[in-house]
MARZA-815066 format. One line per field, with one value per residue (C-alpha): residue number from 0; x, y, z. Coordinates in nm, 3 decimals. Layout:
N
n = NUM, ...
px = X, ...
py = Y, ...
pz = Z, ...
//
This chain:
331
n = 0, 1, 2, 3, 4, 5, 6, 7, 8, 9, 10, 11, 12, 13, 14, 15, 16, 17, 18, 19, 20, 21, 22, 23, 24, 25, 26, 27, 28, 29, 30, 31, 32, 33, 34, 35, 36, 37, 38, 39, 40, 41, 42, 43, 44, 45, 46, 47, 48, 49, 50, 51, 52, 53, 54, 55, 56, 57, 58, 59, 60, 61, 62, 63, 64, 65, 66, 67, 68, 69, 70, 71, 72, 73, 74, 75, 76, 77, 78, 79, 80, 81, 82, 83, 84, 85, 86, 87, 88, 89, 90, 91, 92, 93, 94, 95, 96, 97, 98, 99, 100, 101, 102, 103, 104, 105, 106, 107, 108, 109, 110, 111, 112, 113, 114, 115, 116, 117, 118, 119, 120, 121, 122, 123, 124, 125, 126, 127, 128, 129, 130, 131, 132, 133, 134, 135, 136, 137, 138, 139, 140, 141, 142, 143, 144, 145, 146, 147, 148, 149, 150, 151, 152, 153, 154, 155, 156, 157, 158, 159, 160, 161, 162, 163, 164, 165, 166, 167, 168, 169, 170, 171, 172, 173, 174, 175, 176, 177, 178, 179, 180, 181, 182, 183, 184, 185, 186, 187, 188, 189, 190, 191, 192, 193, 194, 195, 196, 197, 198, 199, 200, 201, 202, 203, 204, 205, 206, 207, 208, 209, 210, 211, 212, 213, 214, 215, 216, 217, 218, 219, 220, 221, 222, 223, 224, 225, 226, 227, 228, 229, 230, 231, 232, 233, 234, 235, 236, 237, 238, 239, 240, 241, 242, 243, 244, 245, 246, 247, 248, 249, 250, 251, 252, 253, 254, 255, 256, 257, 258, 259, 260, 261, 262, 263, 264, 265, 266, 267, 268, 269, 270, 271, 272, 273, 274, 275, 276, 277, 278, 279, 280, 281, 282, 283, 284, 285, 286, 287, 288, 289, 290, 291, 292, 293, 294, 295, 296, 297, 298, 299, 300, 301, 302, 303, 304, 305, 306, 307, 308, 309, 310, 311, 312, 313, 314, 315, 316, 317, 318, 319, 320, 321, 322, 323, 324, 325, 326, 327, 328, 329, 330
px = 0.031, -0.173, -0.020, -0.323, -0.264, 0.107, 0.035, -0.213, 0.039, 0.301, 0.072, 0.008, 0.380, 0.478, 0.225, 0.443, 0.771, 0.716, 0.508, 0.144, 0.201, 0.462, 0.255, -0.037, 0.181, 0.348, 0.010, -0.080, 0.246, 0.235, 0.369, 0.617, 0.891, 1.097, 1.432, 1.554, 1.849, 1.944, 2.212, 2.393, 2.548, 2.902, 2.910, 2.581, 2.515, 2.157, 2.014, 1.767, 1.555, 1.445, 1.221, 1.018, 0.790, 0.510, 0.287, 0.046, 0.176, 0.509, 0.640, 0.387, 0.545, 0.899, 1.063, 1.144, 1.375, 1.451, 1.677, 2.005, 1.937, 1.915, 1.701, 1.546, 1.404, 1.203, 1.072, 0.995, 0.740, 0.747, 0.787, 0.701, 0.845, 1.194, 1.122, 1.040, 1.234, 1.542, 1.535, 1.489, 1.792, 2.008, 1.889, 1.998, 2.350, 2.350, 2.517, 2.315, 2.470, 2.411, 2.050, 1.978, 2.139, 1.931, 1.604, 1.685, 1.785, 1.443, 1.238, 1.095, 1.030, 1.384, 1.429, 1.156, 1.273, 1.491, 1.605, 1.851, 1.970, 2.191, 2.285, 2.382, 2.753, 2.717, 2.735, 2.518, 2.385, 2.158, 1.987, 1.850, 1.664, 1.744, 1.381, 1.354, 1.240, 1.518, 1.674, 1.753, 2.058, 2.214, 2.534, 2.682, 2.901, 3.050, 2.760, 2.495, 2.335, 2.110, 1.879, 1.650, 1.432, 1.205, 1.410, 1.412, 1.784, 2.104, 2.210, 1.983, 2.193, 2.522, 2.344, 2.223, 2.572, 2.726, 2.460, 2.512, 2.889, 2.898, 2.653, 2.828, 2.806, 2.426, 2.227, 2.130, 1.766, 1.851, 2.127, 1.885, 1.641, 1.920, 1.978, 1.612, 1.612, 1.923, 1.761, 1.458, 1.672, 1.865, 1.543, 1.379, 1.096, 1.003, 0.634, 0.669, 0.615, 0.349, 0.472, 0.779, 0.886, 1.167, 1.241, 1.524, 1.595, 1.845, 2.195, 2.124, 1.821, 1.562, 1.388, 1.038, 0.892, 0.758, 1.117, 1.217, 1.161, 1.342, 1.188, 0.887, 0.750, 0.531, 0.389, 0.129, -0.001, 0.158, 0.276, 0.607, 0.648, 1.017, 0.980, 0.690, 0.899, 1.172, 0.916, 0.777, 1.127, 1.175, 0.844, 0.956, 1.276, 1.075, 0.853, 1.159, 1.240, 0.880, 0.896, 1.217, 1.049, 0.756, 0.993, 1.172, 0.843, 0.766, 1.103, 1.034, 1.336, 1.198, 1.527, 1.558, 1.190, 1.225, 1.531, 1.365, 1.035, 1.223, 1.420, 1.098, 0.929, 1.221, 1.194, 0.814, 0.718, 0.363, 0.265, 0.042, 0.109, 0.479, 0.417, 0.166, 0.389, 0.672, 0.439, 0.341, 0.705, 0.778, 0.482, 0.585, 0.935, 0.812, 0.854, 0.492, 0.572, 0.739, 0.462, 0.163, 0.225, 0.262, -0.060, -0.236, -0.121, -0.225, -0.565, -0.645, -0.593, -0.771, -0.971, -0.967, -0.618, -0.763, -1.012, -0.727, -0.536, -0.820, -0.778, -0.402, -0.367, -0.569, -0.329, -0.024, 0.095, 0.041, 0.173, 0.107, -0.080, -0.452, -0.371, -0.138, -0.390, -0.649, -0.402, -0.352, -0.723, -0.809, -0.621
py = 0.576, 0.419, 0.424, 0.617, 0.894, 0.902, 0.938, 1.217, 1.408, 1.349, 1.495, 1.805, 1.861, 1.808, 2.061, 2.331, 2.177, 2.055, 2.136, 2.032, 1.756, 1.587, 1.623, 1.457, 1.182, 1.109, 1.054, 0.806, 0.612, 0.285, 0.318, 0.030, 0.100, -0.213, -0.390, -0.568, -0.719, -0.745, -1.006, -1.223, -1.567, -1.540, -1.911, -1.947, -1.585, -1.611, -1.291, -1.239, -0.992, -1.057, -0.826, -0.806, -0.528, -0.441, -0.383, -0.606, -0.797, -0.617, -0.840, -0.719, -0.374, -0.391, -0.684, -0.679, -0.893, -1.022, -1.309, -1.201, -0.837, -0.766, -0.715, -0.413, -0.338, -0.014, 0.085, 0.357, 0.572, 0.336, 0.459, 0.135, 0.274, 0.206, -0.164, -0.185, 0.128, 0.019, -0.324, -0.163, 0.062, -0.230, -0.440, -0.158, -0.181, 0.061, -0.060, -0.080, 0.246, 0.429, 0.314, 0.414, 0.757, 0.828, 0.744, 0.922, 1.238, 1.252, 1.170, 1.469, 1.237, 1.105, 1.230, 0.989, 0.689, 0.397, 0.174, -0.109, -0.212, -0.503, -0.597, -0.928, -0.851, -0.815, -0.437, -0.310, 0.034, 0.182, 0.511, 0.623, 0.954, 1.206, 1.205, 0.828, 0.753, 0.660, 0.428, 0.423, 0.333, 0.100, -0.089, -0.182, -0.491, -0.747, -0.868, -0.741, -0.440, -0.413, -0.127, -0.056, 0.225, 0.277, 0.018, -0.023, 0.053, 0.108, -0.255, -0.396, -0.311, -0.440, -0.762, -0.810, -0.755, -1.005, -1.264, -1.241, -1.252, -1.544, -1.769, -1.800, -2.180, -2.170, -2.155, -1.795, -1.823, -1.979, -1.723, -1.435, -1.583, -1.591, -1.221, -1.144, -1.355, -1.172, -0.835, -0.931, -1.071, -0.742, -0.545, -0.521, -0.287, -0.074, -0.142, -0.520, -0.782, -0.863, -0.973, -1.097, -1.204, -1.384, -1.360, -1.538, -1.502, -1.668, -1.553, -1.546, -1.445, -1.717, -1.829, -1.827, -1.576, -1.853, -1.963, -1.622, -1.677, -1.964, -1.883, -1.655, -1.681, -1.438, -1.429, -1.154, -1.152, -1.338, -1.271, -1.439, -1.379, -1.466, -1.790, -1.876, -1.775, -2.012, -2.293, -2.223, -2.230, -2.581, -2.686, -2.525, -2.731, -3.047, -2.973, -2.912, -3.277, -3.369, -3.184, -3.364, -3.692, -3.609, -3.534, -3.862, -4.052, -3.880, -4.003, -4.352, -4.313, -4.482, -4.492, -4.115, -4.072, -4.285, -4.095, -3.755, -3.853, -4.006, -3.686, -3.484, -3.710, -3.684, -3.305, -3.298, -3.635, -3.536, -3.456, -3.733, -3.642, -3.700, -4.039, -4.129, -4.060, -4.246, -4.547, -4.503, -4.496, -4.809, -4.993, -4.896, -5.020, -5.371, -5.303, -5.350, -5.504, -5.178, -4.969, -5.140, -5.020, -4.663, -4.686, -4.822, -4.530, -4.274, -4.432, -4.458, -4.085, -3.974, -4.219, -3.978, -4.104, -4.450, -4.298, -4.123, -4.451, -4.607, -4.332, -4.341, -4.652, -4.484, -4.188, -4.414, -4.295, -4.632, -4.924, -5.224, -5.540, -5.584, -5.819, -5.571, -5.291, -5.501, -5.554, -5.180, -5.097, -5.368, -5.188
pz = 3.299, 3.021, 2.669, 2.535, 2.790, 2.713, 2.342, 2.406, 2.617, 2.351, 2.086, 2.294, 2.348, 1.986, 1.856, 2.007, 1.896, 1.543, 1.234, 1.247, 0.992, 1.211, 1.527, 1.357, 1.213, 1.546, 1.705, 1.432, 1.459, 1.650, 2.002, 2.040, 2.292, 2.309, 2.282, 1.971, 1.790, 1.424, 1.364, 1.110, 1.147, 1.009, 0.927, 0.740, 0.642, 0.770, 0.920, 1.203, 1.396, 1.753, 1.955, 2.277, 2.398, 2.637, 2.336, 2.149, 1.843, 1.824, 1.547, 1.289, 1.276, 1.417, 1.236, 0.864, 0.652, 0.305, 0.206, 0.051, 0.144, 0.515, 0.823, 0.994, 1.338, 1.360, 1.703, 1.960, 1.770, 1.474, 1.122, 0.937, 0.613, 0.748, 0.689, 0.318, 0.221, 0.411, 0.248, -0.093, -0.045, 0.072, -0.220, -0.451, -0.309, -0.017, 0.301, 0.620, 0.741, 0.414, 0.393, 0.751, 0.712, 0.401, 0.573, 0.899, 0.710, 0.547, 0.858, 1.046, 1.338, 1.361, 1.718, 1.828, 1.626, 1.713, 1.428, 1.364, 1.014, 0.907, 0.551, 0.392, 0.438, 0.814, 0.824, 1.109, 1.192, 1.459, 1.530, 1.867, 1.851, 2.122, 2.239, 2.285, 2.640, 2.880, 2.944, 2.573, 2.369, 2.115, 2.042, 1.705, 1.707, 1.471, 1.254, 1.495, 1.656, 1.960, 2.046, 2.340, 2.472, 2.773, 2.963, 3.339, 3.358, 3.161, 3.199, 2.929, 2.624, 2.774, 2.876, 2.519, 2.381, 2.622, 2.546, 2.171, 2.190, 2.435, 2.247, 1.912, 1.935, 1.896, 1.573, 1.495, 1.600, 1.935, 1.984, 1.930, 2.181, 2.438, 2.375, 2.441, 2.757, 2.879, 2.814, 3.019, 3.300, 3.313, 3.364, 3.024, 2.935, 3.236, 3.164, 3.164, 2.892, 2.635, 2.291, 2.108, 1.760, 1.581, 1.209, 1.024, 0.651, 0.419, 0.336, -0.037, -0.245, -0.289, -0.605, -0.457, -0.214, 0.011, 0.075, 0.210, 0.582, 0.750, 1.087, 1.141, 1.495, 1.686, 2.035, 2.023, 2.382, 2.672, 3.028, 2.935, 2.560, 2.521, 2.716, 2.486, 2.184, 2.302, 2.330, 1.983, 1.837, 1.978, 1.820, 1.494, 1.500, 1.560, 1.262, 1.047, 1.108, 1.029, 0.698, 0.607, 0.696, 0.469, 0.182, 0.243, 0.223, -0.107, -0.231, -0.090, 0.139, 0.450, 0.638, 0.624, 0.705, 1.017, 1.126, 1.080, 1.241, 1.532, 1.583, 1.577, 1.830, 2.070, 2.060, 2.100, 2.255, 2.354, 1.995, 1.853, 1.491, 1.527, 1.688, 1.418, 1.119, 1.288, 1.307, 0.940, 0.837, 1.042, 0.890, 0.540, 0.615, 0.706, 1.078, 1.177, 1.516, 1.617, 1.467, 1.630, 1.990, 1.862, 1.662, 1.969, 2.183, 1.924, 1.853, 2.224, 2.267, 1.951, 1.734, 1.441, 1.363, 1.300, 1.057, 0.880, 0.857, 0.656, 0.397, 0.353, 0.129, -0.147, -0.139, -0.142, 0.197, 0.366, 0.159, 0.383, 0.283, 0.344, 0.632, 0.798, 0.752, 0.935, 1.220, 1.250, 1.239, 1.494, 1.766
//
């Protein structure tokens, strides 16, 4: 049955069960039946939300987080206010459980909601409304909670719990991805797959808002969204090394730059940019013989990189002699 038909039937049914205002609001709410996890790394204090659904761009409405405060997953018939209002309550000192209870108590649509909260101290809380579509349920564990509705079977939630508890050796983001993969392997959303998202925030408040999200990845439309999310996370890790390399170049620390660029290239060897900046770092570190073959490979695949090379000396990003520059550009 198409989601639009389901929502229409739902509206008809709720007119007889609830006040007109709620029936109208339920119809307007985004229809995102899904499975998700809210979790905290006990070692770093970082917090994360991971989600997959057979619905377009699920991450834009389900996943919420703020560094030093907590994370929220709001799903089923989504009430997006649970995100900002839940974070506000936790920032004011309410625990995850207290914040969730306050919002659920004041939500006329609570029987159709499913929500997971987690605060900066690792307290987790979940709510599964009695009218969430089966298979539906949640589990609250040590520094995490998982929640799922409209699943193929009752094995999804236990599979998520086992995956989180057995992957404590992984960084939080990678651990959350394993939970999503386990949920899908156990049956997942009865309708199939379409989108996924991963959000990680810091353990403590940040000085600048742009520092708030350590990882913010979304797959809006894909036949295999979690597999794509896993791939994007690997790319994200590679670019973390690239960013550290860039900072090292700014500080004229070529040894660190080479190390970081090399690590990035190993993780994403087909990426020309990572090869290119490795070559730049080598050239700047008086290791032109090692840099030249890399430049040659990059230029042969995309000559625009050679054009860029001509511009770098003026910006101070390429510090070789005129003779060495000519060697590079002659490739």
